[in-house]
Each structure stands twice: as structure tokens, then as C-alpha cells.
KOLMARVO-72683 format. One record per residue: residue number from 1; x, y, z of N, C-alpha, C, O, CB in turn. Coordinates in steps of 0.001 Angstrom, whole numbers. Each point is the difference from the previous one (the first is absolute). Glycine has a CB too. Layout:
<atoms>
    k       nX       nY       nZ      caX      caY      caZ       cX       cY       cZ       oX       oY       oZ      cbX      cbY      cbZ
  NUM        X        Y        Z        X        Y        Z        X        Y        Z        X        Y        Z        X        Y        Z
...
</atoms>
This chain:
<atoms>
    k       nX       nY       nZ      caX      caY      caZ       cX       cY       cZ       oX       oY       oZ      cbX      cbY      cbZ
    1   -18134    49782    83154     -421     1360      428    -1417     -335     -110     -506     -701     -877     2454     2372       85
    2    -2618    -1022     1905    -1732      248      258      -78     1585      -16      688      599      827    -1310    -2872      933
    3     -131     2960    -2601     -494     1379        7    -1171      215       45     -696     -712     -724     2184     1156     -220
    4    -2111      506     1716    -1397      389      -86     -216     1274       59      785      465      826    -1323    -2265       22
    5     -361     2907    -1459      -54     1240      350    -1804      334      387     -889     -387     -759     3427      932     -933
    6    -2724      -42     2541    -1417      310      438     -929     -894      -90    -1121      272     -432     1535     1593      -88
    7       -3    -3234      984     -711    -1269      134    -1019      204      912      342      467     1087     1516    -1800    -1578
    8    -3323     1033      262    -1008     -131      848     -679    -1224     -270     -148     -532    -1100       -3     2838     1331
    9     -286    -2738      990     -651    -1618       -3    -1130       14     1074      185      329     1172     2199    -1680    -1759
   10    -3708      911       -3    -1103       43      854     -348    -1446      -45      377     -698     -941    -1186     3152      558
   11      -59    -3038     1590     -463    -1023     -145    -1620      370      646     -230      235     1186     2817    -1697    -1198
   12    -3620     1442    -1119    -1047      747      547      159     1081      520      603      785     -731    -1325    -2393      969
   13      395     2054      871        9     1256      637     1446      264      918      445      987      585    -3241    -1213     -580
   14     3210     -976     -167     1457       72      893     1342      500     -983      451     -570     -994    -1389    -1693     2648
   15     1295     3259    -1140     1468      565     -529     1106     -682      674      447       89     1143    -1328     2199    -1534
   16     1171    -2931     -536     1503     -851      477     1110      536     -491     1027     -353      581    -1979    -1695     -572
   17     1064     2738     -835     1266     1204     -461     -323     1099     -674     -680       25    -1027     2073    -1619      766
   18     -952     2449      777     -188     1546     -337      902      657     -553      908      311      771    -2035     -208      774
   19     1266      322    -2848     1047      879     -703     1381     -670      271      728      817      565    -2125     1446     -265
   20     1918    -3268     -470     1336     -447      312     1025      -36    -1080      -97     -643    -1045    -1010     -583     2648
   21     1976     1891    -1282     1249      204     -918      865    -1169      596     -121     -209     1207       52     3022    -1693
   22      840    -3510     -167      748    -1118      504     1238     -281    -1218     -252     -155    -1195    -2106     -942     2673
   23     3563     1077     -944      948     -770     -927      811     -643      600      567      566      934     -661      758    -2394
   24      401    -2563     1185      862    -1067      574      943     -513    -1252     -374     -432    -1090    -1540     -328     3015
   25     3287      945    -1416      895     -218    -1117      142    -1479     -298     -469     -665      924     1684     2757     -346
   26     -776    -2746    -1458        6    -1216     -199     1026     -804     1192     1009      600      373    -1649       71    -3049
   27      320    -2058     3245     1281     -254      903     -624      279     1184     -115    -1002      706     2128     1639    -2133
   28    -2551      578     1994     -553      436     1383    -1004    -1019      452     -659     -797     -668      956     3278      174
   29     -254    -2247     1895    -1151    -1093      474     -663     1241     1003      664      794      667      685    -3816     -689
   30    -2859     2953      -69     -627      946      945    -1224    -1029      543     -298    -1130     -388      961     3729     -963
   31    -1150    -1896     2226    -1222     -813      753     -972     1122       89      309     1138      356     1030    -2966     1193
   32    -2584     1426    -1908    -1277      929      186     -712     -879     1012      -68    -1227      -65     -204     2433    -2427
   33     -345     -293     3605     -814     -723      844    -1230      955      231       12     1216      189     1988    -2602      907
   34    -3169      433    -1167    -1335      505      140     -626     -494     1237      327    -1118      400     -525     1255    -2794
   35     -616      524     3011     -808     -766     1284       58    -1123      146       69     -220     1209    -1392     1403    -1258
   36     1339    -2282     -645     -149    -1375      296     1573     -823     -245      186    -1193      243    -3032     1429    -1029
   37     3927      763      227     1428     -251      214      409     -513    -1270     1183     -216     -264    -1251     -243     2709
   38    -1167      195    -3481      665     -558    -1197      848      791     -997      272     1136      388    -2078    -2468     -114
   39     2214     1034    -1300      511      802    -1218     1329       52       20      429     1035     -509    -2232      289      391
   40     2816    -2241      617     1311       54     -349      469     -366    -1397     -355    -1108     -401      495      730     2650
   41      480     1008    -2924      449     -695    -1299     1543      702     -297      510      963      574    -3285    -1349    -1664
   42     3286     -402       53     1565      424     -537      -70      149    -1255     -499     -776     -815     1759     -378     2291
   43     -630     2415    -1704      164      595    -1178     1172     -167     -797       96      576    -1083    -1418      748     2063
</atoms>
């Protein structure tokens, strides 16, 4: 299981994630894509 509430992440002045609430049950597969296409993971 992966869970986050109100997650915000900055790299210097660049806002990468803003106020993210996320719940992924164990055994589920999700893909998160950004501008460069990176970020797929298995939960």
C-alpha cells in the first residue's frame, strides 16, 4: 500500500507536486507520467 496526504514537493523554484492525496492498495499497478515520461512504479 502507498498512501500520501497533502504532499507537496519543490526542486528549487520548480513545483513538482502540489497538495497530492493518493491511495494505492497493495497489489495494484499504477503509472505516473511527467513531462519526460518517467515515473512508472508498481505498488
